C-alpha positions in Angstrom: -82.8 -3.3 0.8 -82.0 -3.4 4.5 -79.2 -1.8 6.5 -76.0 -3.9 6.3 -73.2 -4.7 8.8 -69.9 -4.2 7.0 -66.3 -5.2 7.5 -65.2 -3.0 10.4 -67.8 -4.6 12.7 -66.4 -4.9 16.3 -68.9 -7.5 17.4 -69.7 -5.3 20.4 -73.5 -6.0 20.2 -74.4 -2.6 21.6 -76.5 -2.2 18.4 -78.6 -5.2 19.4 -80.3 -3.5 22.3 -81.5 -0.5 20.3 -83.1 -2.4 17.4 -86.9 -2.1 17.8 -87.6 -5.3 15.7 -84.8 -7.6 17.0 -83.2 -8.0 13.6 -79.5 -8.0 14.6 -78.0 -11.4 15.4 -76.5 -13.2 17.1 -77.6 -11.5 20.3 -75.5 -11.8 23.5 -77.8 -14.6 24.6 -77.5 -16.5 21.4 -73.7 -16.4 21.6 -73.9 -19.2 24.3 -74.3 -21.6 21.4 -73.5 -19.5 18.3 -70.0 -18.2 17.5 -69.6 -15.8 14.6 -66.9 -13.4 13.4 -69.3 -10.4 13.2 -73.0 -9.4 13.6 -75.6 -9.6 10.9 -78.8 -7.7 10.0 -81.8 -9.8 8.9 -82.8 -8.3 5.5 -86.3 -9.6 5.9 -86.9 -8.0 9.3 -85.0 -4.7 9.1 -87.3 -1.7 8.9 -84.5 0.7 8.0 -85.1 2.9 11.1 -81.4 3.7 11.5 -81.3 3.3 15.3 -78.4 0.9 15.0 -76.4 3.3 12.9 -76.2 5.9 15.7 -75.4 3.2 18.3 -72.6 1.5 16.3 -69.2 2.6 17.8 -67.2 1.8 14.7 -69.5 3.0 11.9 -69.9 -0.5 10.6 -73.6 -0.3 9.8 -74.6 1.5 6.6 -78.0 2.2 5.1 -78.8 0.8 1.6 -78.2 4.1 -0.2 -74.6 4.1 1.1 -73.6 0.7 -0.2 -70.5 0.9 -2.4 -68.8 -1.6 -4.7 -66.5 -2.5 -1.8 -69.4 -3.2 0.7 -71.8 -4.7 -1.8 -70.6 -8.3 -1.0 -71.7 -7.8 2.6 -75.3 -7.6 1.5 -75.0 -11.3 0.5 -73.0 -12.1 3.5 -75.7 -10.8 5.9 -78.4 -12.6 3.9 -76.4 -15.9 4.0 -76.3 -15.9 7.8 -80.1 -15.9 8.0 -80.3 -18.9 5.6 -78.5 -21.0 8.2 -80.6 -23.5 10.2 -81.7 -21.8 13.4 -80.8 -23.6 16.6 -82.7 -23.4 19.9 -81.0 -20.9 22.2 -81.1 -21.6 25.9 -82.4 -18.8 28.1 -79.9 -18.4 30.9 -81.5 -15.2 32.2 -79.5 -12.6 34.0 -76.6 -13.8 36.3 -77.5 -14.1 39.9 -75.2 -11.8 41.8 -77.1 -11.5 45.0 -77.5 -8.3 47.0 -74.3 -6.4 47.6 -73.6 -5.7 51.2 -73.5 -2.1 52.5 -70.3 -0.3 51.7 -68.2 0.5 48.6 -66.6 -2.1 46.4 -63.1 -1.2 45.4 -61.6 -2.8 42.3 -58.3 -2.4 40.5 -58.1 -3.2 36.8 -54.7 -3.8 35.3 -54.7 -2.8 31.7 -56.7 -0.2 29.7 -57.7 -2.0 26.5 -61.1 -3.3 25.4 -61.4 -6.1 28.1 -60.3 -3.6 30.8 -62.7 -0.9 29.7 -65.6 -3.4 29.3 -65.0 -4.6 32.8 -64.9 -1.1 34.2 -68.2 -0.2 32.4 -69.9 -3.4 33.8 -68.8 -2.5 37.3 -69.9 1.1 37.0 -73.3 0.2 35.6 -74.2 -2.7 37.9 -77.5 -1.8 39.5 -77.4 -1.0 43.2 -73.6 -1.3 43.4 -71.4 1.5 44.9 -68.0 1.0 43.3 -64.7 2.7 43.0 -62.4 1.5 40.1 -58.7 2.1 39.8 -57.3 1.5 36.3 -53.6 0.9 36.1 -51.8 1.0 32.7 -48.1 0.7 32.2 -48.0 2.9 29.1 -48.6 6.7 29.2 -51.7 6.2 27.0 -54.8 4.1 27.4 -56.3 1.9 24.7 -54.2 -1.2 24.5 -55.2 -3.2 21.5 -57.3 -0.3 20.0 -54.3 2.1 19.8 -51.5 -0.4 19.2 -53.0 -3.5 17.7 -55.7 -2.4 15.3 -54.2 -1.7 11.8 -54.0 2.0 11.0 -56.1 1.6 7.8 -59.0 0.2 10.0 -59.9 3.8 11.1 -63.6 2.9 11.7 -62.6 0.1 14.1 -60.4 2.5 16.0 -63.6 4.6 16.6 -64.6 2.4 19.4 -62.0 4.3 21.5 -64.7 7.0 21.9 -66.9 4.5 23.7 -64.0 3.5 26.0 -63.1 7.2 26.7 -66.6 7.6 28.1 -66.0 4.7 30.6 -62.6 6.1 31.6 -64.2 9.5 32.3 -66.8 8.1 34.7 -66.8 9.5 38.2 -66.3 6.0 39.6 -63.1 5.5 37.7 -59.6 6.8 38.5 -57.0 6.3 35.8 -53.3 5.8 36.6 -51.2 5.7 33.4 -47.5 5.2 33.1 -47.8 3.0 36.1 -46.6 -0.6 36.0 -47.5 -3.4 38.3 -44.3 -5.0 39.7 -42.4 -1.8 39.1 -44.3 1.0 40.8 -46.7 -1.0 42.9 -46.9 -4.7 43.8 -49.8 -7.2 43.5 -50.0 -7.4 47.3 -50.2 -3.6 47.6 -53.0 -3.4 45.1 -55.0 -5.9 47.2 -54.2 -4.0 50.4 -56.2 -1.1 49.0 -58.8 -2.9 46.9 -61.2 -5.8 47.5 -60.3 -7.3 44.1 -58.0 -6.9 41.1 -58.9 -7.8 37.5 -55.9 -8.6 35.3 -56.9 -7.6 31.8 -53.5 -6.7 30.2 -53.9 -8.9 27.2 -51.5 -11.4 25.6 -48.2 -9.6 25.6 -46.0 -12.4 24.3 -45.9 -14.3 21.0 -45.6 -18.0 20.2 -42.5 -19.2 18.3 -42.0 -21.5 15.4 -39.4 -23.8 17.0 -37.3 -24.2 13.9 -33.6 -23.7 13.1 -32.6 -20.2 12.2 -35.6 -18.5 13.9 -33.3 -16.2 15.8 -31.6 -14.7 12.7 -32.1 -11.0 12.2 -35.0 -10.5 9.8 -37.2 -13.2 11.4 -39.4 -11.5 13.9 -42.8 -11.7 15.5 -45.7 -10.1 13.5 -46.8 -8.6 16.8 -43.5 -6.6 16.9 -44.1 -5.3 13.4 -47.6 -4.3 14.3 -46.5 -2.4 17.4 -43.8 -0.7 15.4 -46.1 0.7 12.7 -48.6 1.7 15.3 -46.1 3.7 17.3 -45.7 1.7 20.5 -43.0 3.4 22.5 -41.1 0.2 23.3 -40.9 -0.6 19.5 -40.4 2.8 17.9 -36.7 2.2 17.4 -37.1 -1.2 15.8 -35.9 -1.7 12.2 -37.1 -4.2 9.6 -35.5 -5.2 6.3 -37.8 -4.0 3.6 -35.1 -4.1 0.9 -36.1 -7.4 -0.6 -38.9 -8.0 -3.1 -40.6 -10.7 -1.1 -41.7 -11.1 2.6 -43.2 -14.2 4.2 -45.8 -14.2 6.9 -46.2 -17.6 8.7 -49.7 -18.0 9.9 -53.0 -17.0 8.4 -55.1 -15.2 11.0 -56.3 -11.6 10.9 -53.0 -10.2 12.1 -51.2 -12.0 9.2 -53.6 -10.3 6.8 -53.1 -7.0 8.5 -49.3 -7.0 8.1 -49.6 -8.3 4.5 -52.0 -5.5 3.7 -49.7 -2.8 5.3 -46.6 -4.2 3.5 -48.3 -4.0 0.1 -50.4 -0.9 0.4 -49.3 2.3 -1.4 -48.3 4.8 1.3 -50.7 7.4 -0.1 -53.5 5.1 1.2 -51.9 5.2 4.7 -51.0 8.8 4.9 -54.3 10.0 6.4 -54.2 7.4 9.1 -52.5 7.4 12.5 -49.7 5.1 11.4 -46.4 6.2 13.1 -44.3 8.7 11.1 -41.2 6.4 11.2 -43.2 3.5 9.7 -44.7 5.7 7.0 -41.2 6.8 6.0 -39.8 3.3 6.0 -42.8 1.9 4.0 -42.4 4.6 1.4 -38.9 3.4 0.8 -39.9 -0.3 0.9 -39.0 -2.5 -2.1 -41.3 -5.3 -1.2 -43.6 -6.2 -4.0 -45.0 -9.6 -2.8 -46.1 -11.0 0.5 -46.6 -14.8 0.8 -49.0 -15.8 3.7 -48.4 -19.4 4.7 -50.9 -21.7 6.2 -50.1 -25.2 7.5 -53.4 -26.6 6.6 -56.0 -26.1 3.8 -58.0 -22.9 3.3 -61.1 -24.2 5.2 -59.0 -24.2 8.4 -57.6 -20.7 8.0 -58.1 -18.4 11.0 -58.7 -15.1 9.2 -62.3 -13.8 9.2 -64.4 -13.7 6.1 -64.6 -9.9 6.3 -60.9 -9.5 6.4 -60.4 -11.9 3.5 -63.0 -10.1 1.5 -61.3 -6.7 2.2 -58.0 -7.8 0.7 -59.6 -7.8 -2.7 -60.2 -4.1 -2.7 -56.6 -2.8 -2.2 -55.7 -0.5 -5.1 -52.7 -1.9 -7.1 -52.6 -5.1 -5.2 -53.5 -8.6 -6.6 -54.6 -11.3 -4.3 -54.0 -14.9 -5.3 -54.4 -18.3 -3.6 -52.8 -21.7 -4.0 -55.8 -23.8 -3.2 -59.6 -23.7 -3.1 -61.7 -25.2 -0.3 -62.1 -28.9 -0.1 -65.3 -29.6 -2.0 -66.9 -31.4 0.9 -66.1 -28.5 3.3 -67.2 -25.8 0.9 -70.8 -26.8 1.0 -71.3 -27.1 4.8 -73.5 -24.0 5.0 -74.2 -20.6 3.4 -71.5 -18.7 5.2 -68.9 -21.3 4.3 -70.0 -21.3 0.7 -69.6 -17.5 0.7 -66.1 -17.8 2.1 -65.2 -20.5 -0.3 -66.3 -18.4 -3.3 -63.9 -15.6 -2.3 -61.0 -18.0 -2.1 -62.0 -19.6 -5.4 -62.0 -16.1 -7.0 -58.5 -15.4 -5.6 -57.2 -18.9 -6.8 -58.3 -18.1 -10.3 -56.9 -14.6 -10.3 -54.1 -13.7 -12.7 -51.6 -11.0 -11.4 -51.4 -7.8 -13.4 -47.9 -6.9 -14.4 -46.6 -4.0 -12.2 -49.0 -4.7 -9.3 -48.0 -5.8 -5.9 -49.2 -9.2 -4.8 -50.5 -11.0 -1.7 -50.3 -14.8 -2.2 -52.3 -17.0 0.2 -50.3 -20.3 0.2 -51.8 -23.3 1.9 -50.5 -26.7 3.0 -47.0 -25.2 3.8 -45.1 -25.8 7.0 -41.8 -23.9 7.8 -38.9 -26.1 8.6 -35.9 -23.8 8.7 -35.0 -20.1 8.3 -32.3 -19.9 5.7 -29.4 -17.5 6.1 -25.9 -17.1 7.6 -25.7 -13.6 9.3 -29.3 -12.7 8.5 -32.5 -14.1 7.1 -32.3 -14.9 3.4 -35.3 -17.1 3.0 -37.5 -19.8 4.4 -37.4 -23.6 3.8 -40.9 -25.1 3.8 -42.5 -28.5 3.5 -45.3 -28.7 1.0 -48.0 -31.2 1.8 -51.7 -31.4 0.7 -54.0 -33.7 -1.3 -52.1 -33.1 -4.6 -48.9 -34.7 -3.2 -50.6 -37.9 -2.0 -48.8 -37.8 1.4 -45.4 -37.4 -0.1 -44.1 -34.0 1.2 -41.9 -31.8 -1.0 -39.3 -29.3 0.2 -39.3 -25.8 -1.2 -37.2 -22.7 -0.6 -38.6 -19.2 -0.6 -36.3 -16.2 -1.0 -37.2 -13.5 1.5 -35.3 -11.0 3.7 -38.2 -10.6 6.1 -40.1 -13.5 7.8 -42.9 -12.6 10.2 -44.2 -15.3 12.4 -47.9 -14.9 13.2 -48.8 -18.1 14.9 -50.5 -16.8 18.0 -50.0 -14.7 21.1 -49.7 -15.8 24.8 -50.0 -14.0 28.1 -47.2 -13.4 30.5 -47.1 -14.4 34.1 -48.1 -11.9 36.8 -45.8 -12.1 39.9 -47.7 -13.7 42.8 -50.5 -15.0 40.7 -50.9 -18.6 39.3 -50.1 -19.0 35.6 -50.8 -21.7 33.1 -47.6 -21.8 31.1 -48.9 -24.2 28.5 -51.9 -22.1 27.5 -50.4 -18.8 28.3 -53.3 -17.6 30.5 -54.2 -17.1 34.2 -56.0 -20.3 35.2 -59.6 -19.3 35.9 -63.3 -20.3 36.1 -65.5 -17.7 34.5 -62.8 -15.2 35.2 -62.1 -16.0 38.9 -58.5 -17.1 39.1 -57.9 -20.4 40.9 -54.9 -22.4 42.0 -54.4 -25.1 39.3 -53.0 -27.6 41.9 -55.8 -27.4 44.5 -58.6 -25.9 42.4 -59.3 -23.3 45.1 -60.1 -19.7 44.1 -57.4 -17.1 44.8 -59.2 -14.6 46.9 -59.8 -11.2 45.2 -58.0 -12.1 41.9 -59.8 -12.1 38.5 -58.9 -11.9 34.9 -60.6 -10.9 31.6 -59.8 -10.7 27.9 -56.9 -12.6 26.2 -55.2 -13.2 29.5 -58.3 -15.1 30.6 -59.3 -17.1 27.5 -56.4 -16.8 25.1 -56.0 -14.7 21.9 -59.4 -15.4 20.4 -62.2 -13.2 19.1 -62.4 -9.5 18.0 -62.7 -6.4 20.1 -66.4 -6.8 20.9 -65.8 -10.4 22.0 -64.3 -8.9 25.2 -67.5 -7.4 26.3 -69.3 -10.7 27.2 -66.0 -12.1 28.5 -65.5 -9.1 30.9 -69.2 -9.0 31.9 -68.9 -12.7 32.9 -65.8 -11.9 35.1 -67.6 -8.9 36.7 -70.6 -11.1 37.5 -68.4 -13.5 39.3 -66.6 -10.7 41.2 -69.8 -9.0 42.3 -71.3 -12.3 43.4 -68.2 -12.9 45.6 -68.5 -9.4 47.0 -72.2 -10.1 47.8 -71.2 -13.3 49.4 -68.7 -11.6 51.8 -65.8 -13.5 50.3 -63.3 -10.5 50.3 -61.0 -9.4 53.0 -60.7 -6.0 54.8 -59.0 -3.2 52.8 -57.4 0.1 53.6 -60.2 2.3 54.9 -58.9 5.6 53.4 -60.0 5.6 49.7 -57.4 8.2 48.8 -54.5 6.3 50.3 -53.8 4.3 47.1 -53.5 7.5 45.0 -51.1 9.0 47.5 -49.0 5.9 47.5 -48.6 6.1 43.7 -48.0 9.8 43.7 -45.3 9.6 46.4 -43.5 6.7 44.6 -43.8 7.7 41.0 -43.6 11.4 40.0 -44.2 10.7 36.3 -47.6 9.1 36.8 -50.1 10.3 34.2 -53.8 10.8 35.0 -56.8 11.1 32.7 -56.3 14.9 32.3 -52.7 14.2 31.2 -53.9 11.7 28.6 -56.4 14.3 27.3 -53.6 16.8 27.0 -51.5 14.3 25.0 -54.5 13.3 22.8 -55.2 16.9 21.9 -51.5 17.5 21.1 -51.5 14.5 18.7 -54.7 15.5 17.0 -53.5 19.1 16.5 -50.3 17.8 15.0 -52.3 15.6 12.7 -54.6 18.4 11.5 -51.5 20.5 10.6 -50.5 17.9 8.0 -53.8 16.5 7.0 -53.8 13.4 9.1 -56.1 12.0 11.8 -53.3 12.3 14.4 -49.5 12.3 14.6 -48.6 10.0 17.4 -45.9 10.9 19.9 -43.9 7.6 20.1 -41.2 8.3 22.6 -42.1 7.5 26.2 -40.3 10.6 27.5 -42.0 12.8 25.0 -45.4 11.3 25.8 -45.0 11.9 29.5 -43.6 15.5 29.0 -46.6 16.4 26.9 -49.1 14.7 29.2 -47.6 16.5 32.3 -47.5 19.9 30.5 -43.7 20.2 30.6 -41.9 22.6 28.3 -40.4 20.6 25.5 -38.9 21.7 22.3 -40.0 18.6 20.4 -42.1 15.7 21.6 -40.9 12.5 19.9 
């Protein structure tokens, strides 16, 4: 039996480069034409050398002797990928970036999550390029999606932060935390001190349902719930009604499954993670026994990944059920689809065990109104689907908590063009352009969800950011940037003079050590400091009686 890629795969593809027999696919080159949720190891080509295991930043690759009952299905999933018809992959070669002119390229990156760190790494490792990178993050901690978006029970996925910490510690990088663009420094000031700026701050807004009652207390964005249980300082004081027996999640992507899993998990399963203390306490007192996950269309159109869907079935004390199976015609498209359809079919035929909690995947349901007077009491939905022969039926679900998980959107950056319909910065291969004239905006670039929308997993940002950096370096080589402030230390002095509570990388390491120490004391991976003031106090080494 060969090594196997399992659920926590970040799709980063760093493992591909170290494989001596090229058995891990799709490669970065193949992704031009092949899009997958994760990577796969060819069971017929793998020689079990283990090189990929050491390289994997999230411990997703396991040798055959470490396969468990929970990861056993991934053996078949990996094999199924290699039974797909192989398509010819165009060889685009390495991007032409020209020869950079003499001098140092100075780039500011706004954000510190995966896309920002991948962009910084690409800049720092471009051959023959002398570069200085300033990373600006509005929070006192780096990490973005890894710290505040990844579910706490996905501890292996969070391990990729080690890879990003290496990038932030490079000599070419200077980290400015607790520093917000538009508050502590302007867009124009950034470009006065840098040849270019890459906006990689993610999709910080959420899409709405557009139905009556959506503003009632108890109906909130799933994103807000995720930030709350992950200890985001701007959401630590939020409260959610967990007193009812049922909650509804509208949408069926990976975030929807995350919140359903957290709401139904026994807290003993979450205790050892880095979930925020306030969330752990609230979930321990939760009376929710069932979470209904609504999808507007059939299961073959659901946005969740196969790995996340498979993982639901291994939650202790939780039954997973489904309202529909795949359309028979769609279920036989290819091996991977058949594998996914089989999981749903198993859930559809499952019978809940009395006393267990339940996650119910409900398809062909569209919300039409949030029910309630002073607060959310339920959700009115329209049931459609093949069984109703085009004659929709209205149903009411009783629920005190409705979480909308129908997509994220970026937010405008002052002084930079913005596509309000798509929620992104208009760009070509990461170079921001004026949507009216089509001309590039000199020195302005974007990466990650703010560039392409909220699609893909953590590793998807690597190729996205590298594409942006290739465009930026090509423009630098072509002499298409203006003159910048000659003193390289002037930008740091500007921030220091203007913002006394700016946190540098040493400050973050101090806060990181504090959280880990607090975690060890109670048998957890870390105990997060969730108050912004407390975070800054710890980071700056101030005497505080209690950091919260």
